[in-house]
Residue, then its C-alpha position, 0 to 999 in steps of 0.5 A: m456511527s461512520k467516520k472519514g475514509v479516503l479511496f485511493s486509485y492509482d496507476t504505474k506509468r511502466e514507461k516512466f520508470d528507469s527499470l523493472y528493478d525500479r518498479n519494484k521497488f515501488y510495489r515492495g515498498l508498499f506492500g512488503y516482501k518475502q524472501t528466502v536465502k540458502e546459504n551454507g546448507k541452511v535456508y533463511r527466509y526474510e519478512k519486509k513489511g511494506l507501508i500498506n503493512k502499517i496503517p488499516h485498510i481495505k484492498v478494495e481491487d487492484s490499485v484501489i486502496l481504502v485507509l481512514k483519513e487519519d492515515a491518507k496523508c502518509f498513503e498519499d506522501y509515499l504516492e508523491r515521492w514516486g512523482e511522474k512515474v506514478k498518478y493517483r486520484t483521492f476520493k472521501v468516503l462515509l465509512k460505515e462500522r462494518d468497513i470500520r471494522e474490515l479496516k481494523l481485521n486487515e492491519d498488520i501492525 
């Protein structure tokens, strides 16, 4: 059995971001982040999930993500919101059973 997937290859255009903060905002929204806060002698740890934590995916390489066809719109919408700051290309792929299993293993919902 095979299933359809979409391979995303994206590139951030460093010079298009207003600041390093703005660029980090893109990556934090995509991959999430962990934060440690020390306050009144206590340590608080927070973990914020990113978009990638909400959909099954395979991180093929840096800036190359494979998702199921049904999740591609959500991923594409996120990249589109960043306009000229992030360029991307998509490739339709046919997934084998082992790829589908790997997608499910990476699922972090």
